[in-house]
C-alpha positions, -999 to +999 in steps of 0.1 A: +227-272+367+210-268+333+177-274+349+183-251+377+194-223+355+163-227+332+140-226+362+160-196+375+154-179+342+116-187+341+112-173+377+131-142+366+109-138+336+078-143+357+088-116+382+096-092+355+060-097+340+044-090+375+066-060+379+054-048+346+018-053+352+020-034+384+038-005+370+013-003+341-015-003+366+000+027+384+006+045+351-030+041+341-045+055+372-062+088+365-062+081+327-096+078+308-109+042+305-117+028+272-149+012+260-146-024+255-157-039+222-166-073+210-174-081+173-205-096+158-204-120+129-203-091+106-170-077+121-191-048+136-180-035+168-205-039+197-202-018+228-200-044+256-206-018+282-240-001+270-250-030+245-263-004+222-258-012+185-237+014+165-251+030+134-240+011+103-236+016+065-264-003+047-280-012+079-311-025+062-290-047+038-308-079+051-341-066+065-351-042+038-325-041+010-344-017-011-351+008+016-328+035+004-338+031-031-374+034-021-368+067-003-347+081-032-375+073-057-403+088-037-385+121-029-376+122-066-410+118-077-425+141-054-400+167-063-412+166-098-447+180-086-435+200-056-406+224-058-408+229-020-396+195-012-359+204-006-363+234+017-392+216+035-371+186+042-340+203+051-357+223+078-375+195+091-343+174+097-327+203+114-355+212+136-357+175+146-321+168+152-312+202+171-337+191+197-327+159+216-311+145+186-322+128+153-352+107+168-381+120+147-397+136+177-407+165+156-430+144+135-451+133+167-486+146+171-499+159+204-515+132+226-535+134+257-531+172+261-493+171+258-480+194+231-458+181+205-426+199+191-446+205+157-469+229+177-441+251+192-438+286+178-406+280+160-421+249+143-454+266+132-443+269+096-427+234+093-437+216+062-429+182+048-448+159+074-470+145+046-437+137+026-423+115+054-457+098+058-458+089+022-423+075+024-431+056+055-462+040+038-440+028+009-417+012+031-445-004+054-458-019+024-424-034+012-408-042+047-434-037+076-421-025+108-384-023+098-372+012+087-375+040+114-388+074+107-355+089+119-337+070+093-362+080+067-361+117+077-322+120+074-321+099+042-349+120+024-332+152+035-300+140+019-319+130-013-334+166-013-299+183-011-289+162-043-320+173-061-313+210-053-279+205-068-260+199-035-234+174-025-241+136-019-229+128+016-227+092+030-248+082+060-250+054+083-283+041+094-300+021+123-316+050+140-345+043+161-374+065+168-380+084+201-412+080+221-414+116+235-417+150+220-400+180+235-422+212+228-408+232+255-372+225+245-382+235+208-397+268+218-365+278+237-336+262+222-341+264+185-319+293+170-338+325+164-337+343+131-338+374+154-306+365+173-275+383+172-243+368+161-232+357+198-263+340+205-264+323+173-228+310+176-234+300+211-267+281+202-249+261+175-220+256+200-243+236+225-248+210+197-211+207+189-209+231+160-179+256+155-183+288+138-171+276+103-198+246+107-223+272+117-220+294+088-222+264+065-253+251+082-274+281+093-310+274+090-336+301+092-371+291+102-394+323+110-408+352+092-392+385+082-420+408+087-403+428+116-372+432+094-391+448+065-417+471+083-407+472+122-372+463+131-364+459+168-398+480+174-388+510+155-416+509+130-389+514+105-372+486+084-337+471+094-312+498+083-286+472+073-309+460+043-300+472+009-328+496-001-336+482-035-337+445-020-359+458+007-384+473-017-382+441-038-391+418-007-418+442+004-435+441-029-430+403-035-435+383-004-459+381+024-433+362+046-401+344+036-379+316+049-348+301+034-328+271+042-294+258+047-273+278+021-303+285-001-305+319-018-338+338-025-359+331-057-393+346-048-423+330-065-445+351-088-475+337-074-466+355-040-469+390-056-509+389-053-524+396-019-492+413-004-502+432+026-493+470+029-469+481+054-494+497+076-514+465+079-486+441+089-481+430+125-471+397+139-509+383+138-510+391+102-483+365+095-499+336+112-498+304+089-537+302+092-544+336+078-522+340+049-506+321+020-469+315+029-446+327+001-414+307+002-380+315-006-369+284-028-338+271-038-328+295-067-324+279-100-289+288-101-282+269-069-290+238-088-259+237-108-222+241-101-226+272-079-249+254-053-248+275-022-224+302-032-251+329-042-265+329-008-231+341+006-226+364-023-260+383-013-249+385+024-217+404+012-241+427-006-264+433+025-290+412+008-295+386+035-332+378+040-333+375+077-315+395+105-293+365+115-282+360+079-267+395+077-251+391+112-228+364+096-208+393+081-206+410+114-181+386+131-144+385+119-143+347+117-178+342+103-172+369+078-141+350+067-161+318+060-190+338+042-162+353+018-147+319+014-180+302+006-190+330-018-159+325-039-152+288-036-181+264-045-161+233-039-151+244-003-188+252+005-201+218-008-174+200+012-181+218+045-219+216+039-216+179+034-195+174+065-218+197+086-250+178+074-236+143+082-226+157+116-262+171+121-277+138+111-256+119+137-266+142+166-279+122+197-293+092+178-311+064+194-300+028+184-313-007+197-324-016+223-334+022+228-364+036+211-388+020+186-397+018+150-430+035+146-455+021+122-469+056+117-443+087+121-469+108+138-476+084+166-457+063+191-459+026+183 
């Protein structure tokens, strides 16, 4: 009887398990499936479905252990002789990541009659290509064919933020370089400095950024001539510009651009050769015909007030571009403008989070993409 009882109990348990399994299967119908993961020798999760490697902290630990140190060192040395390094690299990484992800496609030259992103109208004034090539050359000497241009770009941009007095933010690496450039997408999908607030918000939303992140991350990438002299085709300046600030800009810059929470600090060298209002039109501001006067990171921004001066200027109607001042036109965006103008720590935190999110947009990882030998050419 004991044996029969034990067998009956085993059969009972077995039936219960079958019943639970069937019930669980019914419950799971219609629910989202989950990606299956295994783990490699370093306890790193590996997607068994796509077989794409995830980004990792210190990805080059074994293959190029000095990679991040080399990037940091070179950016710092270039910054000592070129004050435009931070704004150049910040604009470059934004214009790369916003179009089809952070794949270094913005660095590619045109080939066989196919236009590159760097030649699209919104990218005509981009700088920093030479900086990335210099860093790439250093890394090719130390670790040939190992470090991608996509990783170089996001890491160099982070170092430039730190040099400008901004926050350090952690970045995973392991990005691969794309093999295509998207000139048409860059032409039509990069945010325009002439956009109104709804268009700007909608543009950033397509990349997953909410209004708070947009306010902290907004990048400006074109000239302000129309705002100074011919706003909206009226042959008059933008009426929302503070008059004193308008006159200051007219007298001191040929064209201006500012980047990622920076505030204006006009170079004295830009005073000479400033065109008169009557002579200014769109052709006057081509990069081949005049010397570009940049709005650099303000010296005050390199200290504990990094970023906040830009937002304080907006509250005083001193936004450089139309899209700047539009940030005060919306209830939620104005809330964040006021918050960042008064709380440096909050801005630094949000800026770091937004930059990290930007740097992870649409990345390629092995086996996708490649590692270019020259950042301007497909390997």
